N, CA, C and O atoms as a MOPAC input file, in Angstrom:
PM7 MOZYME 1SCF
protein

 N    -38.66000 1    -0.78000 1   -57.35400 1
 C    -38.74100 1    -1.32100 1   -56.01200 1
 C    -39.47000 1    -0.34800 1   -55.09800 1
 O    -39.32900 1     0.86700 1   -55.22800 1
 N    -40.26000 1    -0.90200 1   -54.15900 1
 C    -41.00400 1    -0.09000 1   -53.19600 1
 C    -40.19900 1     0.02300 1   -51.90500 1
 O    -39.35100 1    -0.81900 1   -51.61100 1
 N    -40.47600 1     1.07200 1   -51.14400 1
 C    -39.81500 1     1.28000 1   -49.86400 1
 C    -40.74600 1     0.92500 1   -48.71700 1
 O    -41.96000 1     1.11500 1   -48.80400 1
 N    -40.16900 1     0.41100 1   -47.65000 1
 C    -40.91000 1     0.14900 1   -46.41000 1
 C    -40.15500 1     0.84000 1   -45.28800 1
 O    -38.95100 1     0.63900 1   -45.12900 1
 N    -40.85000 1     1.64400 1   -44.51800 1
 C    -40.23700 1     2.30800 1   -43.36000 1
 C    -40.76500 1     1.67100 1   -42.09400 1
 O    -41.95700 1     1.39800 1   -41.95400 1
 N    -39.84100 1     1.44200 1   -41.17600 1
 C    -40.22300 1     0.81800 1   -39.91900 1
 C    -39.55500 1     1.58400 1   -38.78700 1
 O    -38.36000 1     1.87400 1   -38.84500 1
 N    -40.31700 1     1.90500 1   -37.77300 1
 C    -39.75000 1     2.57000 1   -36.59900 1
 C    -39.46700 1     1.50900 1   -35.54000 1
 O    -40.31800 1     0.67600 1   -35.23100 1
 N    -38.25600 1     1.55600 1   -34.99100 1
 C    -37.85900 1     0.61900 1   -33.93700 1
 C    -37.14700 1     1.40200 1   -32.84500 1
 O    -36.64200 1     2.50100 1   -33.07600 1
 N    -37.11400 1     0.82300 1   -31.66100 1
 C    -36.40200 1     1.49800 1   -30.57200 1
 C    -34.89100 1     1.33100 1   -30.74900 1
 O    -34.43500 1     0.53800 1   -31.57200 1
 N    -34.14500 1     2.07000 1   -29.98300 1
 C    -32.68600 1     2.08900 1   -30.13800 1
 C    -32.05900 1     0.72300 1   -29.89500 1
 O    -31.16100 1     0.31500 1   -30.63100 1
 N    -32.52500 1     0.00800 1   -28.86300 1
 C    -31.94400 1    -1.29900 1   -28.54800 1
 C    -32.12300 1    -2.28000 1   -29.70300 1
 O    -31.18800 1    -2.98300 1   -30.08600 1
 N    -33.33600 1    -2.31700 1   -30.25100 1
 C    -33.59800 1    -3.23200 1   -31.36100 1
 C    -32.75100 1    -2.84000 1   -32.56900 1
 O    -32.22200 1    -3.71200 1   -33.25800 1
 N    -32.61500 1    -1.53800 1   -32.83600 1
 C    -31.80100 1    -1.05800 1   -33.95800 1
 C    -30.35700 1    -1.50500 1   -33.79100 1
 O    -29.71900 1    -1.92300 1   -34.75800 1
 N    -29.83500 1    -1.41900 1   -32.56200 1
 C    -28.45500 1    -1.85500 1   -32.30800 1
 C    -28.30300 1    -3.35600 1   -32.54900 1
 O    -27.30800 1    -3.79900 1   -33.12300 1
 N    -29.30100 1    -4.14300 1   -32.10600 1
 C    -29.24600 1    -5.59600 1   -32.31000 1
 C    -29.25400 1    -5.94000 1   -33.79300 1
 O    -28.46600 1    -6.77300 1   -34.24000 1
 N    -30.13800 1    -5.30400 1   -34.55800 1
 C    -30.24200 1    -5.59400 1   -35.98600 1
 C    -28.96400 1    -5.15700 1   -36.70000 1
 O    -28.46600 1    -5.86800 1   -37.57300 1
 N    -28.44300 1    -4.00900 1   -36.33900 1
 C    -27.20600 1    -3.53000 1   -36.94200 1
 C    -26.05700 1    -4.48200 1   -36.64100 1
 O    -25.24000 1    -4.77300 1   -37.51500 1
 N    -25.99600 1    -4.96300 1   -35.40800 1
 C    -24.95300 1    -5.90700 1   -35.01400 1
 C    -25.05400 1    -7.20600 1   -35.81700 1
 O    -24.04600 1    -7.72600 1   -36.29500 1
 N    -26.27000 1    -7.72200 1   -35.96100 1
 C    -26.46800 1    -8.95500 1   -36.73400 1
 C    -26.06700 1    -8.74400 1   -38.19900 1
 O    -25.46800 1    -9.62600 1   -38.81400 1
 N    -26.39800 1    -7.58300 1   -38.74700 1
 C    -26.03600 1    -7.28800 1   -40.14100 1
 C    -24.51800 1    -7.25900 1   -40.29900 1
 O    -23.98500 1    -7.76900 1   -41.28500 1
 N    -23.82700 1    -6.66900 1   -39.33900 1
 C    -22.36300 1    -6.62200 1   -39.39900 1
 C    -21.76900 1    -8.01800 1   -39.27300 1
 O    -20.78100 1    -8.33600 1   -39.93500 1
 N    -22.37300 1    -8.86400 1   -38.41700 1
 C    -21.88600 1   -10.23700 1   -38.27500 1
 C    -21.96500 1   -10.98000 1   -39.60800 1
 O    -21.09700 1   -11.79200 1   -39.92800 1
 N    -23.00600 1   -10.69600 1   -40.37600 1
 C    -23.21200 1   -11.35600 1   -41.68100 1
 C    -22.48400 1   -10.61400 1   -42.80300 1
 O    -22.52200 1   -11.02700 1   -43.96200 1
 N    -21.82300 1    -9.51400 1   -42.44200 1
 C    -21.10300 1    -8.68500 1   -43.40900 1
 C    -22.05500 1    -8.19400 1   -44.50400 1
 O    -21.77700 1    -8.29500 1   -45.69800 1
 N    -23.20500 1    -7.65200 1   -44.03500 1
 C    -24.23900 1    -7.15000 1   -44.93200 1
 C    -24.59100 1    -5.72700 1   -44.54100 1
 O    -24.40700 1    -5.31000 1   -43.39700 1
 N    -25.10200 1    -4.99200 1   -45.52000 1
 C    -25.65400 1    -3.67500 1   -45.21600 1
 C    -26.94800 1    -3.87800 1   -44.43500 1
 O    -27.62700 1    -4.89400 1   -44.58600 1
 N    -27.27400 1    -2.90600 1   -43.60600 1
 C    -28.46800 1    -3.01700 1   -42.76300 1
 C    -29.71600 1    -3.24200 1   -43.60700 1
 O    -30.53300 1    -4.10200 1   -43.27900 1
 N    -29.87500 1    -2.48800 1   -44.68000 1
 C    -31.07200 1    -2.63300 1   -45.51900 1
 C    -31.11300 1    -4.01100 1   -46.18200 1
 O    -32.18100 1    -4.61200 1   -46.30000 1
 N    -29.95200 1    -4.51400 1   -46.61600 1
 C    -29.91100 1    -5.85100 1   -47.21600 1
 C    -30.26900 1    -6.93300 1   -46.19100 1
 O    -30.98200 1    -7.88700 1   -46.49900 1
 N    -29.76300 1    -6.76400 1   -44.97900 1
 C    -30.04300 1    -7.73600 1   -43.92200 1
 C    -31.53800 1    -7.76000 1   -43.59200 1
 O    -32.13100 1    -8.83100 1   -43.45800 1
 N    -32.14300 1    -6.57500 1   -43.46100 1
 C    -33.58000 1    -6.49800 1   -43.14300 1
 C    -34.39200 1    -7.09100 1   -44.28500 1
 O    -35.35600 1    -7.82000 1   -44.04800 1
 N    -34.00200 1    -6.77800 1   -45.54800 1
 C    -34.71000 1    -7.31500 1   -46.70600 1
 C    -34.60900 1    -8.84300 1   -46.73400 1
 O    -35.60800 1    -9.52600 1   -46.95900 1
 N    -33.42500 1    -9.37100 1   -46.51100 1
 C    -33.22900 1   -10.82400 1   -46.53200 1
 C    -34.00700 1   -11.49200 1   -45.39300 1
 O    -34.57900 1   -12.56700 1   -45.56600 1
 N    -34.01800 1   -10.84600 1   -44.24000 1
 C    -34.76800 1   -11.40300 1   -43.09600 1
 C    -36.26000 1   -11.45300 1   -43.39000 1
 O    -36.92300 1   -12.44500 1   -43.08800 1
 N    -36.78900 1   -10.38700 1   -43.97900 1
 C    -38.22600 1   -10.35600 1   -44.31500 1
 C    -38.56100 1   -11.39500 1   -45.38000 1
 O    -39.59600 1   -12.05700 1   -45.30000 1
 N    -37.69700 1   -11.53700 1   -46.36700 1
 C    -37.94400 1   -12.52400 1   -47.41400 1
 C    -37.90000 1   -13.94400 1   -46.83900 1
 O    -38.72400 1   -14.79000 1   -47.18600 1
 N    -36.93500 1   -14.18900 1   -45.96300 1
 C    -36.83800 1   -15.51900 1   -45.34500 1
 C    -38.07500 1   -15.81300 1   -44.51400 1
 O    -38.58700 1   -16.93200 1   -44.53100 1
 N    -38.54900 1   -14.82600 1   -43.79800 1
 C    -39.74400 1   -15.00500 1   -42.96500 1
 C    -40.96200 1   -15.29000 1   -43.84300 1
 O    -41.76800 1   -16.16100 1   -43.51800 1
 N    -41.09800 1   -14.57500 1   -44.93100 1
 C    -42.24100 1   -14.80600 1   -45.83100 1
 C    -42.16300 1   -16.19000 1   -46.45800 1
 O    -43.18200 1   -16.87200 1   -46.57000 1
 N    -40.96300 1   -16.62200 1   -46.87200 1
 C    -40.81200 1   -17.95600 1   -47.44300 1
 C    -41.11500 1   -19.04100 1   -46.41300 1
 O    -41.73800 1   -20.05700 1   -46.72000 1
 N    -40.66200 1   -18.80100 1   -45.19600 1
 C    -40.89400 1   -19.79200 1   -44.13200 1
 C    -42.38500 1   -19.93400 1   -43.85600 1
 O    -42.88100 1   -21.05400 1   -43.73300 1
 N    -43.10500 1   -18.82700 1   -43.75700 1
 C    -44.55500 1   -18.88600 1   -43.51000 1
 C    -45.27900 1   -19.56100 1   -44.66300 1
 O    -46.19200 1   -20.35800 1   -44.44600 1
 N    -44.87800 1   -19.24600 1   -45.88500 1
 C    -45.50800 1   -19.87200 1   -47.04500 1
 C    -45.19700 1   -21.36500 1   -47.05500 1
 O    -46.07200 1   -22.18000 1   -47.34700 1
 N    -43.98400 1   -21.71900 1   -46.74500 1
 C    -43.58300 1   -23.12100 1   -46.70600 1
 C    -44.35300 1   -23.87400 1   -45.62700 1
 O    -44.79400 1   -25.00100 1   -45.85100 1
 N    -44.51600 1   -23.26100 1   -44.46900 1
 C    -45.21000 1   -23.91800 1   -43.35500 1
 C    -46.67100 1   -24.20800 1   -43.68100 1
 O    -47.19600 1   -25.25200 1   -43.29400 1
 N    -47.32100 1   -23.31000 1   -44.37800 1
 C    -48.74500 1   -23.49100 1   -44.67700 1
 C    -48.97600 1   -24.63400 1   -45.65800 1
 O    -50.01500 1   -25.29100 1   -45.60700 1
 N    -48.01300 1   -24.88000 1   -46.55300 1
 C    -48.19100 1   -25.90300 1   -47.58500 1
 C    -47.47200 1   -27.20700 1   -47.26000 1
 O    -47.55300 1   -28.16000 1   -48.03500 1
 N    -46.79200 1   -27.26600 1   -46.16200 1
 C    -46.00300 1   -28.44700 1   -45.80800 1
 C    -46.93000 1   -29.59200 1   -45.41000 1
 O    -47.71700 1   -29.44300 1   -44.47500 1
 N    -46.85400 1   -30.74600 1   -46.10800 1
 C    -47.73300 1   -31.87300 1   -45.76600 1
 C    -47.47100 1   -32.39600 1   -44.35700 1
 O    -48.39400 1   -32.86300 1   -43.68800 1
 N    -46.22400 1   -32.32300 1   -43.90300 1
 C    -45.91300 1   -32.76700 1   -42.54300 1
 C    -46.64900 1   -31.92900 1   -41.51900 1
 O    -47.17800 1   -32.45300 1   -40.53900 1
 N    -46.68300 1   -30.62500 1   -41.74800 1
 C    -47.39600 1   -29.74700 1   -40.81500 1
 C    -48.88400 1   -30.04500 1   -40.83500 1
 O    -49.53300 1   -30.03000 1   -39.78900 1
 N    -49.43700 1   -30.31700 1   -42.02200 1
 C    -50.86000 1   -30.67100 1   -42.10100 1
 C    -51.14600 1   -31.97400 1   -41.36900 1
 O    -52.16100 1   -32.09600 1   -40.68200 1
 N    -50.24700 1   -32.95200 1   -41.51500 1
 C    -50.42000 1   -34.22500 1   -40.80100 1
 C    -50.35500 1   -33.99600 1   -39.29700 1
 O    -51.16000 1   -34.54200 1   -38.54300 1
 N    -49.39100 1   -33.18300 1   -38.86600 1
 C    -49.25600 1   -32.89600 1   -37.42700 1
 C    -50.48300 1   -32.15700 1   -36.88400 1
 O    -50.91200 1   -32.40500 1   -35.75800 1
 N    -51.03800 1   -31.26200 1   -37.67800 1
 C    -52.26000 1   -30.56400 1   -37.26200 1
 C    -53.41300 1   -31.54900 1   -37.09700 1
 O    -54.18100 1   -31.46600 1   -36.13900 1
 N    -53.52800 1   -32.48800 1   -38.04800 1
 C    -54.58500 1   -33.49200 1   -37.95500 1
 C    -54.38400 1   -34.37200 1   -36.72600 1
 O    -55.33800 1   -34.69000 1   -36.01700 1
 N    -53.13600 1   -34.76200 1   -36.48000 1
 C    -52.86200 1   -35.59100 1   -35.30400 1
 C    -53.17200 1   -34.83100 1   -34.02100 1
 O    -53.70100 1   -35.40300 1   -33.06800 1
 N    -52.84600 1   -33.55800 1   -33.99800 1
 C    -53.13100 1   -32.73900 1   -32.81900 1
 C    -54.63800 1   -32.63600 1   -32.58700 1
 O    -55.10300 1   -32.71400 1   -31.44900 1
 N    -55.38800 1   -32.46400 1   -33.65600 1
 C    -56.84200 1   -32.41000 1   -33.54800 1
 C    -57.38900 1   -33.73200 1   -33.00000 1
 O    -58.26300 1   -33.73900 1   -32.13400 1
 N    -56.86400 1   -34.84700 1   -33.51200 1
 C    -57.29800 1   -36.16500 1   -33.03900 1
 C    -56.94700 1   -36.35400 1   -31.57000 1
 O    -57.74600 1   -36.89400 1   -30.80500 1
 N    -55.77000 1   -35.91700 1   -31.17800 1
 C    -55.36600 1   -36.03500 1   -29.76100 1
 C    -56.27500 1   -35.19300 1   -28.87200 1
 O    -56.61600 1   -35.60600 1   -27.76300 1
 N    -56.66300 1   -34.03000 1   -29.34600 1
 C    -57.60000 1   -33.19800 1   -28.58900 1
 C    -58.92500 1   -33.92900 1   -28.38400 1
 O    -59.50000 1   -33.89800 1   -27.29600 1
 N    -59.40500 1   -34.59200 1   -29.45000 1
 C    -60.64900 1   -35.36000 1   -29.33900 1
 C    -60.48700 1   -36.51200 1   -28.35100 1
 O    -61.37800 1   -36.77900 1   -27.54500 1
 N    -59.34500 1   -37.18900 1   -28.42100 1
 C    -59.09800 1   -38.30400 1   -27.50100 1
 C    -59.04300 1   -37.82700 1   -26.05300 1
 O    -59.56700 1   -38.48800 1   -25.15700 1
 N    -58.41400 1   -36.69100 1   -25.83000 1
 C    -58.34100 1   -36.13800 1   -24.47200 1
 C    -59.73900 1   -35.79400 1   -23.97700 1
 O    -60.07900 1   -36.07600 1   -22.82800 1
 N    -60.54700 1   -35.18900 1   -24.83400 1
 C    -61.91700 1   -34.84200 1   -24.45000 1
 C    -62.71200 1   -36.09500 1   -24.10400 1
 O    -63.44900 1   -36.11800 1   -23.11900 1
 N    -62.55900 1   -37.12900 1   -24.91300 1
 C    -63.24700 1   -38.39600 1   -24.64900 1
 C    -62.77700 1   -39.00300 1   -23.32700 1
 O    -63.58400 1   -39.49500 1   -22.53800 1
 N    -61.48500 1   -38.96300 1   -23.09800 1
 C    -60.93100 1   -39.48500 1   -21.85200 1
 C    -61.48900 1   -38.72700 1   -20.64800 1
 O    -61.83600 1   -39.33500 1   -19.63500 1
 N    -61.57600 1   -37.41100 1   -20.75800 1
 C    -62.10300 1   -36.61500 1   -19.64600 1
 C    -63.57300 1   -36.93500 1   -19.38500 1
 O    -64.00500 1   -36.97700 1   -18.23400 1
 N    -64.34400 1   -37.16000 1   -20.45500 1
 C    -65.74700 1   -37.54200 1   -20.28600 1
 C    -65.85800 1   -38.90000 1   -19.60100 1
 O    -66.69400 1   -39.08300 1   -18.71600 1
 N    -65.01600 1   -39.85400 1   -20.00500 1
 C    -65.02500 1   -41.17400 1   -19.37700 1
 C    -64.62300 1   -41.08200 1   -17.90700 1
 O    -65.19300 1   -41.76400 1   -17.05500 1
 N    -63.65200 1   -40.24700 1   -17.62200 1
 C    -63.21500 1   -40.07900 1   -16.23500 1
 C    -64.33200 1   -39.47000 1   -15.39300 1
 O    -64.52900 1   -39.86700 1   -14.24500 1
 N    -65.05900 1   -38.51500 1   -15.95400 1
 C    -66.17800 1   -37.90900 1   -15.24500 1
 C    -67.26200 1   -38.94600 1   -14.96600 1
 O    -67.80700 1   -38.99000 1   -13.86400 1
 N    -67.57800 1   -39.77800 1   -15.95400 1
 C    -68.57300 1   -40.83900 1   -15.75200 1
 C    -68.09900 1   -41.83400 1   -14.70100 1
 O    -68.89100 1   -42.28600 1   -13.87500 1
 N    -66.83400 1   -42.17300 1   -14.72400 1
 C    -66.27400 1   -43.09600 1   -13.74100 1
 C    -66.39800 1   -42.52300 1   -12.33500 1
 O    -66.75500 1   -43.24100 1   -11.40000 1
 N    -66.10700 1   -41.24400 1   -12.18300 1
 C    -66.21900 1   -40.60800 1   -10.86900 1
 C    -67.66600 1   -40.61500 1   -10.37400 1
 O    -67.91400 1   -40.79100 1    -9.18100 1
 N    -68.61500 1   -40.42500 1   -11.28600 1
 C    -70.02400 1   -40.46900 1   -10.90400 1
 C    -70.40900 1   -41.88000 1   -10.45300 1
 O    -71.12900 1   -42.05300 1    -9.47000 1
 N    -69.92100 1   -42.87900 1   -11.18000 1
 C    -70.22000 1   -44.27200 1   -10.81900 1
 C    -69.62200 1   -44.59600 1    -9.45600 1
 O    -70.27300 1   -45.23400 1    -8.62900 1
 N    -68.39700 1   -44.16600 1    -9.21900 1
 C    -67.74500 1   -44.41700 1    -7.92600 1
 C    -68.53500 1   -43.74400 1    -6.80700 1
 O    -68.70900 1   -44.33300 1    -5.74000 1
 N    -69.00900 1   -42.53600 1    -7.02800 1
 C    -69.79200 1   -41.84200 1    -6.01200 1
 C    -71.08700 1   -42.59500 1    -5.71700 1
 O    -71.49100 1   -42.71200 1    -4.56000 1
 N    -71.74100 1   -43.10900 1    -6.77300 1
 C    -72.97500 1   -43.87800 1    -6.56800 1
 C    -72.67800 1   -45.16700 1    -5.80300 1
 O    -73.45800 1   -45.56400 1    -4.93700 1
 N    -71.56900 1   -45.81800 1    -6.11100 1
 C    -71.20300 1   -47.04200 1    -5.40200 1
 C    -70.91200 1   -46.75300 1    -3.93400 1
 O    -71.27900 1   -47.54000 1    -3.06100 1
 N    -70.26600 1   -45.64900 1    -3.66500 1
 C    -69.98400 1   -45.28700 1    -2.28300 1
 C    -71.27300 1   -45.03200 1    -1.51300 1
 O    -71.39000 1   -45.40700 1    -0.34700 1
 N    -72.23900 1   -44.39400 1    -2.16900 1
 C    -73.53400 1   -44.17400 1    -1.52200 1
 C    -74.21900 1   -45.50500 1    -1.25900 1
 O    -74.80800 1   -45.69900 1    -0.19600 1
 N    -74.14800 1   -46.42600 1    -2.21700 1
 C    -74.76400 1   -47.74600 1    -2.02500 1
 C    -74.09400 1   -48.48500 1    -0.88000 1
 O    -74.77100 1   -49.09100 1    -0.04800 1
 N    -72.77400 1   -48.44000 1    -0.83100 1
 C    -72.04900 1   -49.10900 1     0.24800 1
 C    -72.41000 1   -48.50500 1     1.59200 1
 O    -72.58100 1   -49.22700 1     2.57400 1
 N    -72.52600 1   -47.20000 1     1.64100 1
 C    -72.88600 1   -46.52800 1     2.89500 1
 C    -74.29900 1   -46.93100 1     3.32300 1
 O    -74.54700 1   -47.16900 1     4.50500 1
 N    -75.21100 1   -47.00700 1     2.37600 1
 C    -76.57900 1   -47.40100 1     2.68400 1
 C    -76.62500 1   -48.84100 1     3.20700 1
 O    -77.29600 1   -49.12800 1     4.19900 1
 N    -75.91200 1   -49.73100 1     2.53500 1
 C    -75.88900 1   -51.13900 1     2.95700 1
 C    -75.23800 1   -51.26100 1     4.33700 1
 O    -75.68800 1   -52.04700 1     5.17100 1
 N    -74.19900 1   -50.49700 1     4.56900 1
 C    -73.52100 1   -50.53100 1     5.86700 1
 C    -74.46100 1   -50.08500 1     6.98200 1
 O    -74.49900 1   -50.69000 1     8.05300 1
 N    -75.21300 1   -49.02700 1     6.72200 1
 C    -76.14400 1   -48.56600 1     7.76100 1
 C    -77.26900 1   -49.59000 1     7.97800 1
 O    -77.71700 1   -49.78700 1     9.10700 1
 N    -77.72100 1   -50.23600 1     6.90500 1
 C    -78.74200 1   -51.27600 1     7.05500 1
 C    -78.18800 1   -52.45800 1     7.85000 1
 O    -78.87000 1   -53.01000 1     8.71300 1
 N    -76.95500 1   -52.83800 1     7.55400 1
 C    -76.32500 1   -53.92800 1     8.30600 1
 C    -76.17700 1   -53.56200 1     9.77800 1
 O    -76.37500 1   -54.39800 1    10.66000 1
 N    -75.83000 1   -52.31400 1    10.02900 1
 C    -75.68200 1   -51.86700 1    11.41800 1
 C    -77.01900 1   -51.97300 1    12.15400 1
 O    -77.06700 1   -52.39100 1    13.31100 1
 N    -78.10400 1   -51.59000 1    11.47600 1
 C    -79.42100 1   -51.69400 1    12.09700 1
 C    -79.77800 1   -53.15600 1    12.36900 1
 O    -80.33200 1   -53.47300 1    13.42100 1
 N    -79.46100 1   -54.04800 1    11.42300 1
 C    -79.72700 1   -55.47000 1    11.62800 1
 C    -78.91700 1   -56.02200 1    12.79700 1
 O    -79.42600 1   -56.80300 1    13.60100 1
 N    -77.67800 1   -55.62000 1    12.88500 1
 C    -76.82800 1   -56.08500 1    13.99400 1
 C    -77.37900 1   -55.58600 1    15.32200 1
 O    -77.44500 1   -56.34300 1    16.29000 1
 N    -77.77500 1   -54.31400 1    15.37300 1
 C    -78.32100 1   -53.75600 1    16.61300 1
 C    -79.62200 1   -54.45700 1    16.99600 1
 O    -79.85800 1   -54.73000 1    18.17300 1
 N    -80.46200 1   -54.74700 1    16.01200 1
 C    -81.72900 1   -55.40700 1    16.32400 1
 C    -81.50400 1   -56.85400 1    16.76900 1
 O    -82.28600 1   -57.38300 1    17.55900 1
 N    -80.46100 1   -57.48700 1    16.27900 1
 C    -80.18800 1   -58.86600 1    16.69600 1
 C    -79.64700 1   -58.91500 1    18.12500 1
 O    -79.76300 1   -59.94100 1    18.79500 1
 N    -79.06000 1   -57.81700 1    18.59400 1
 C    -78.54000 1   -57.78600 1    19.96100 1
 C    -79.65000 1   -57.56100 1    20.98500 1
 O    -79.48500 1   -57.85900 1    22.16800 1
 N    -80.77500 1   -57.03500 1    20.52000 1
 C    -81.86800 1   -56.84100 1    21.47100 1
 C    -82.32700 1   -58.20500 1    21.97200 1
 O    -82.45700 1   -59.15800 1    21.20300 1
 N    -82.56400 1   -58.27400 1    23.26300 1
 C    -82.94800 1   -59.54200 1    23.87000 1
 C    -84.37500 1   -59.88100 1    23.45900 1
 O    -85.30300 1   -59.10000 1    23.66900 1
 N    -84.52600 1   -61.04700 1    22.87700 1
 C    -85.85000 1   -61.50700 1    22.48200 1
 C    -86.36800 1   -62.44100 1    23.57600 1
 O    -85.59900 1   -63.18200 1    24.18700 1
 N    -87.65300 1   -62.39600 1    23.80900 1
 C    -88.20600 1   -63.29100 1    24.84700 1
 C    -88.06500 1   -64.74700 1    24.41100 1
 O    -88.20800 1   -65.08300 1    23.23600 1
 N    -87.79300 1   -65.56500 1    25.35700 1
 C    -87.65200 1   -66.99400 1    25.07700 1
 C    -89.02400 1   -67.57800 1    24.72200 1
 O    -90.04900 1   -66.90500 1    24.82000 1
 N    -89.01200 1   -68.83100 1    24.31200 1
 C    -90.24700 1   -69.50900 1    23.97200 1
 C    -91.21900 1   -69.51800 1    25.16000 1
 O    -92.40200 1   -69.22300 1    24.99100 1
 N    -90.72200 1   -69.85700 1    26.36600 1
 C    -91.57100 1   -69.94200 1    27.55000 1
 C    -92.09900 1   -68.57800 1    27.95500 1
 O    -93.23600 1   -68.45000 1    28.40700 1
 N    -91.24900 1   -67.53900 1    27.78700 1
 C    -91.69600 1   -66.18800 1    28.13400 1
 C    -92.80100 1   -65.72800 1    27.17900 1
 O    -93.74600 1   -65.04900 1    27.58300 1
 N    -92.66800 1   -66.10100 1    25.93900 1
 C    -93.70600 1   -65.73900 1    24.98100 1
 C    -94.98600 1   -66.52400 1    25.26600 1
 O    -96.09400 1   -66.00500 1    25.13300 1
 N    -94.80800 1   -67.77800 1    25.65700 1
 C    -95.96000 1   -68.61600 1    25.94600 1
 C    -96.73800 1   -68.08000 1    27.14900 1
 O    -97.96800 1   -68.05500 1    27.14900 1
 N    -96.01200 1   -67.66300 1    28.14800 1
 C    -96.65500 1   -67.17300 1    29.36200 1
 C    -97.08100 1   -65.71500 1    29.20300 1
 O    -98.00600 1   -65.25600 1    29.87400 1
 N    -96.39600 1   -64.98400 1    28.30200 1
 C    -96.75300 1   -63.59400 1    28.08000 1
 C    -95.92100 1   -62.63900 1    28.90000 1
 O    -96.31200 1   -61.48500 1    29.07600 1
 N    -94.79600 1   -63.07500 1    29.40200 1
 C    -93.93200 1   -62.18800 1    30.17700 1
 C    -93.06500 1   -61.37200 1    29.23600 1
 O    -92.65600 1   -61.84600 1    28.17600 1
 N    -92.79700 1   -60.16300 1    29.63100 1
 C    -91.92200 1   -59.29000 1    28.84500 1
 C    -90.67300 1   -59.03400 1    29.64900 1
 O    -90.70000 1   -59.00100 1    30.87900 1
 N    -89.62000 1   -58.85900 1    28.96700 1
 C    -88.34800 1   -58.60000 1    29.63600 1
 C    -88.16200 1   -57.11900 1    29.83600 1
 O    -87.14600 1   -56.69400 1    30.38500 1

């Protein structure tokens, strides 16, 4: 068997020692079992088909979010263009209304050549 040495601060050492006592294990056995469990868990996670499916779903959701954001950006551009068109039409209508309020010479005034 090989040895592994690890330096830890006093607080962490007290926590690990306390956990080992709770499990009624020697400190070295507890650390060894914890490391083995961690290695098994990581190995299990990498090969788990559920995790692979979830990763694929997460990737697909990321793509969907990106697509949604692009559509939202295009929608905002369209709304801005529509607002500009509405503003332009409104100003044109205002000019037409103002020009219609100007007094136009009557038929007789035009015939005689009088200006108002």
